[in-house]
C-alpha positions as CSV (number, residue, x, y, z in Angstrom):
1,M,80.0,154.4,-95.1
2,A,81.8,157.8,-95.1
3,K,81.6,160.2,-97.7
4,S,84.9,160.9,-99.6
5,D,85.1,164.4,-100.8
6,V,87.2,162.9,-104.0
7,L,87.8,159.4,-105.8
8,V,90.4,158.9,-107.8
9,I,90.4,155.7,-110.4
10,G,93.1,155.1,-112.3
11,S,96.7,154.6,-112.2
12,N,100.0,154.4,-110.3
13,M,103.8,154.5,-111.2
14,I,107.2,154.6,-110.3
15,D,108.4,157.1,-111.8
16,L,112.5,157.4,-113.0
17,I,113.4,160.9,-113.8
18,T,117.0,161.7,-115.2
19,Y,117.5,165.6,-115.4
20,I,119.7,166.0,-119.2
21,N,121.8,168.5,-120.9
22,R,120.4,166.8,-124.0
23,M,118.5,163.8,-125.4
24,P,121.6,161.1,-126.8
25,I,121.2,160.3,-130.4
26,E,121.0,156.7,-131.7
27,G,124.3,154.9,-130.4
28,E,125.6,157.5,-128.2
29,T,125.8,157.3,-124.4
30,I,126.1,160.7,-122.4
31,E,126.1,161.7,-119.0
32,A,123.3,163.1,-117.0
33,P,123.9,166.0,-114.7
34,D,121.0,164.1,-111.9
35,F,118.6,161.1,-111.2
36,Q,115.5,160.8,-109.0
37,M,113.5,158.4,-108.3
38,G,109.9,158.2,-106.9
39,F,106.1,157.9,-106.9
40,G,103.8,158.5,-109.8
41,G,101.0,157.8,-112.4
42,K,98.1,159.8,-113.3
43,G,95.7,159.0,-111.1
44,A,98.0,158.7,-108.0
45,N,99.3,162.4,-108.4
46,Q,95.8,163.8,-108.6
47,A,94.8,161.7,-105.4
48,V,98.2,162.6,-103.4
49,A,97.5,166.7,-104.6
50,A,93.8,166.5,-103.6
51,S,94.6,165.1,-100.1
52,R,97.6,167.3,-99.3
53,L,94.6,170.1,-99.5
54,G,92.8,168.4,-97.0
55,S,90.3,166.2,-99.2
56,K,89.2,162.9,-98.1
57,V,90.4,160.8,-100.6
58,S,89.2,157.4,-101.9
59,F,91.6,155.6,-104.6
60,I,90.7,152.7,-106.7
61,S,93.7,151.2,-108.0
62,M,96.1,148.0,-109.4
63,V,99.3,148.0,-107.5
64,G,102.4,145.5,-108.7
65,N,103.6,142.5,-106.9
66,D,107.0,143.6,-106.4
67,T,108.5,146.1,-103.8
68,F,107.5,148.8,-106.4
69,G,103.7,147.9,-105.3
70,K,104.6,147.6,-101.1
71,Q,106.3,151.1,-101.6
72,Q,103.0,152.7,-103.4
73,L,100.3,151.2,-100.7
74,A,102.6,152.7,-97.8
75,N,102.9,156.2,-99.9
76,F,99.2,156.3,-100.3
77,K,98.7,156.0,-96.3
78,E,101.3,158.2,-95.8
79,N,99.6,160.8,-97.9
80,H,96.4,160.1,-96.2
81,I,94.6,158.2,-99.2
82,D,91.5,155.8,-98.4
83,T,93.5,152.2,-99.6
84,T,90.4,150.1,-99.6
85,G,90.1,150.4,-103.4
86,V,93.9,149.5,-104.1
87,S,94.4,145.9,-105.1
88,I,97.9,144.0,-105.6
89,G,97.6,142.4,-109.4
90,T,99.3,139.9,-111.0
91,K,102.0,142.2,-113.1
92,S,105.0,144.2,-112.0
93,S,104.4,147.7,-111.1
94,G,104.0,150.6,-113.8
95,A,107.1,152.6,-114.5
96,A,107.8,156.0,-116.3
97,P,111.1,156.6,-117.3
98,I,111.4,160.6,-117.8
99,F,113.7,162.9,-119.4
100,V,113.9,166.7,-118.4
101,E,115.6,169.1,-120.1
102,P,117.2,172.5,-119.0
103,T,113.9,174.4,-120.4
104,S,112.0,172.0,-117.7
105,D,110.5,170.4,-120.6
106,N,110.1,166.6,-120.0
107,R,109.3,163.1,-122.5
108,I,108.4,160.6,-121.0
109,L,107.8,156.7,-121.9
110,I,104.6,154.6,-119.5
111,I,104.8,150.9,-119.0
112,K,101.4,150.5,-117.5
113,G,102.0,147.0,-116.0
114,A,99.5,146.4,-113.3
115,N,97.5,149.3,-114.3
116,N,96.1,147.3,-117.0
117,E,94.7,145.0,-114.6
118,L,92.5,147.3,-113.3
119,T,89.4,145.9,-115.4
120,P,85.4,147.1,-115.6
121,E,84.9,144.3,-113.0
122,V,87.2,145.2,-110.5
123,L,84.9,148.6,-110.3
124,D,81.8,146.3,-109.3
125,R,83.8,145.5,-106.1
126,Y,83.6,148.9,-105.2
127,I,80.1,150.3,-105.7
128,D,80.0,152.0,-102.2
129,L,83.0,154.2,-102.9
130,I,81.6,155.1,-105.8
131,K,78.5,155.9,-105.2
132,N,80.1,157.7,-101.6
133,T,81.5,160.9,-103.2
134,K,81.3,163.7,-104.4
135,I,83.3,164.1,-107.4
136,I,84.7,160.8,-109.6
137,V,88.0,161.6,-111.5
138,L,89.5,159.8,-114.3
139,Q,92.4,159.6,-117.0
140,Q,93.9,157.2,-119.3
141,E,96.5,155.4,-118.0
142,I,94.3,152.1,-117.1
143,P,92.2,150.7,-120.0
144,L,89.3,153.3,-121.8
145,E,86.6,150.3,-121.1
146,T,87.1,150.7,-117.2
147,N,86.8,154.8,-117.8
148,Y,83.5,153.9,-119.3
149,H,82.4,151.8,-116.9
150,A,83.6,154.4,-114.4
151,I,81.2,157.4,-116.1
152,D,78.3,154.7,-116.8
153,L,78.4,153.8,-112.7
154,A,79.0,157.6,-111.6
155,N,75.8,158.4,-113.9
156,Q,73.2,155.4,-112.0
157,F,74.2,157.2,-108.9
158,N,74.6,161.1,-110.3
159,I,78.1,161.7,-108.8
160,P,79.6,164.1,-111.3
161,V,82.8,163.1,-113.4
162,L,85.8,165.0,-114.5
163,L,87.9,163.1,-117.1
164,N,91.2,164.4,-118.1
165,P,92.2,162.5,-121.3
166,A,95.5,161.5,-121.0
167,P,97.6,160.1,-122.4
168,A,95.7,160.5,-125.2
169,N,94.1,157.6,-126.8
170,E,92.6,158.1,-130.8
171,D,90.3,155.2,-129.6
172,L,88.3,157.3,-127.2
173,D,84.7,157.1,-127.7
174,I,82.8,160.8,-127.5
175,N,79.5,158.8,-126.9
176,H,80.9,158.5,-123.4
177,V,83.0,161.8,-122.6
178,S,79.3,163.3,-123.5
179,K,78.4,161.8,-120.4
180,V,81.1,163.4,-118.1
181,D,80.8,166.5,-116.3
182,F,83.8,168.3,-116.5
183,F,86.5,166.9,-119.5
184,S,89.8,168.7,-119.4
185,P,91.8,168.2,-122.3
186,N,94.9,170.3,-124.0
187,E,94.7,171.5,-127.2
188,T,96.1,168.6,-128.9
189,E,93.9,166.0,-127.4
190,L,91.1,168.2,-127.9
191,A,92.1,168.1,-131.7
192,T,92.2,164.3,-131.4
193,L,88.6,163.6,-130.1
194,T,87.0,166.1,-132.6
195,G,88.8,166.0,-135.3
196,M,88.7,170.2,-135.4
197,P,91.4,172.3,-135.5
198,T,93.0,174.0,-132.4
199,N,96.0,176.0,-133.7
200,N,94.5,179.2,-132.0
201,L,92.2,180.4,-129.1
202,D,89.1,181.0,-131.4
203,E,89.5,177.3,-133.0
204,I,89.9,175.9,-129.3
205,K,86.9,177.8,-128.5
206,R,84.9,176.2,-131.6
207,A,86.0,172.7,-130.5
208,A,84.9,173.0,-127.1
209,K,81.8,174.5,-128.0
210,H,81.2,171.2,-130.1
211,M,82.1,168.9,-126.9
212,I,79.1,171.0,-125.0
213,D,76.7,170.9,-127.9
214,L,77.4,166.8,-127.8
215,G,76.4,166.8,-123.8
216,V,79.8,167.7,-121.6
217,K,78.8,170.1,-119.2
218,N,82.1,171.8,-118.8
219,M,85.1,171.8,-120.9
220,M,88.1,172.8,-119.5
221,V,90.8,172.7,-122.0
222,T,94.3,173.5,-120.3
223,L,96.8,175.8,-122.4
224,G,100.1,175.7,-120.8
225,S,101.6,179.1,-120.6
226,K,98.5,180.9,-121.3
227,G,96.1,179.3,-118.5
228,V,93.1,177.5,-118.8
229,L,90.1,177.8,-120.8
230,W,86.7,177.0,-119.4
231,V,83.1,177.0,-121.8
232,S,80.1,176.0,-120.5
233,K,76.6,176.4,-122.2
234,D,76.1,179.7,-120.9
235,S,79.6,180.9,-119.9
236,G,83.2,180.9,-120.9
237,E,86.1,182.3,-119.5
238,L,90.3,182.5,-120.1
239,V,91.4,181.7,-116.5
240,P,95.3,183.3,-117.1
241,A,98.4,180.9,-115.9
242,V,100.2,182.2,-112.8
243,K,103.5,183.2,-114.4
244,V,106.4,181.5,-112.4
245,K,110.3,180.0,-113.4
246,A,109.3,176.5,-114.2
247,V,112.4,174.5,-113.0
248,D,110.7,170.8,-113.6
249,T,106.9,170.7,-115.5
250,T,106.6,167.5,-114.4
251,G,103.5,166.2,-113.0
252,A,102.0,169.6,-113.0
253,G,98.9,168.6,-115.1
254,D,98.1,165.9,-112.4
255,S,98.3,168.1,-109.5
256,F,96.5,171.1,-111.3
257,I,93.5,168.2,-111.9
258,G,93.8,167.4,-108.4
259,S,93.7,170.8,-107.0
260,F,90.6,171.5,-109.2
261,A,89.0,168.2,-107.5
262,H,89.7,169.2,-104.2
263,Y,88.7,173.1,-104.4
264,F,85.0,171.9,-106.7
265,A,84.5,169.3,-103.6
266,Q,84.9,171.9,-101.1
267,G,82.2,173.9,-103.0
268,E,83.8,176.9,-104.7
269,D,82.5,177.3,-108.1
270,V,83.9,176.9,-111.5
271,P,85.9,179.3,-112.4
272,T,87.6,180.0,-108.8
273,A,88.3,176.9,-108.4
274,L,90.5,176.3,-111.8
275,K,92.1,180.2,-110.6
276,H,93.3,178.3,-107.4
277,A,94.2,175.1,-109.3
278,N,96.5,176.9,-111.6
279,Q,97.7,178.7,-108.4
280,Y,98.5,174.9,-107.0
281,A,100.0,173.6,-110.4
282,A,102.4,177.0,-110.2
283,V,104.0,176.1,-107.1
284,T,104.6,172.6,-108.2
285,V,106.6,173.4,-111.4
286,T,109.1,175.2,-109.3
287,R,109.7,172.4,-107.7
288,Q,111.5,169.3,-108.8
289,G,109.6,165.4,-109.2
290,T,106.1,164.7,-109.4
291,Q,104.2,164.4,-105.9
292,K,107.1,165.3,-104.1
293,S,106.4,168.9,-105.7
294,Y,103.2,169.3,-104.4
295,P,102.3,171.8,-101.5
296,T,100.3,170.8,-98.1
297,A,97.4,173.6,-97.9
298,A,99.8,175.5,-95.2
299,E,102.8,175.4,-97.8
300,L,100.5,176.3,-100.7
301,V,99.8,180.1,-98.2
302,S,103.5,180.8,-98.0
303,H,104.0,180.2,-101.4
304,I,101.3,182.8,-102.7
305,N,101.8,185.4,-99.9
């Protein structure tokens, strides 16, 4: 079987994006200036980002048994993603109503739908995909047990794992997290998992070091406009963010994860891959939408230069 550069195991959603001047209060109806519908879901977003940069990407996911599910499959193929591991579930598609404020900040609800049917047993059908890749990327819009099984299988076949613990889940098992090669929470997710304060950079470093002591090989703590804190057993570095005028931050974290996986799979060391992933994510926030804001490798060069 051909080897992929990046295997993403995770979710797909239909994004329902409303651009608002302000959120309505209870019982109030107000007009919003714009609405867009697009393809999203943290897993699908990360797969698309890596593929648009040129990686050979495989995806294990569960789409809905509705029109949206058919559109998702077509979108994956259009983005040159291998859909061998994508199945049609019995439930409707996952959906994400998103509200974007003038500041570019967003509020998101998720309805998992068919994503909840991506069970550990499903992964056992796709062992060939799991053992024939350079890196496996996971997030948390699918059952936690599925991620745990993916981590165990990856460890069995010596495949590095990147876990992005978003959306945050207080039930996340630290014993499984300790087995991953790359763990990329934000400071809030790091605090939730460790029970340690993360109010400033020193506290974040201590909490990240705690995770290294438990077995994680690389901590990549995303800090928004401050950049990304990388901590490993022997190294530590704050990789600064690229300063841009943000229009829409929806999907920016996923573009960072997907692009990091691409650059790592291409052989870059961690700090270089983080620098390039920061550049990629910076471009995405200057455009509206989620996946449609993700540039190709050629578009990225023109933006940076």
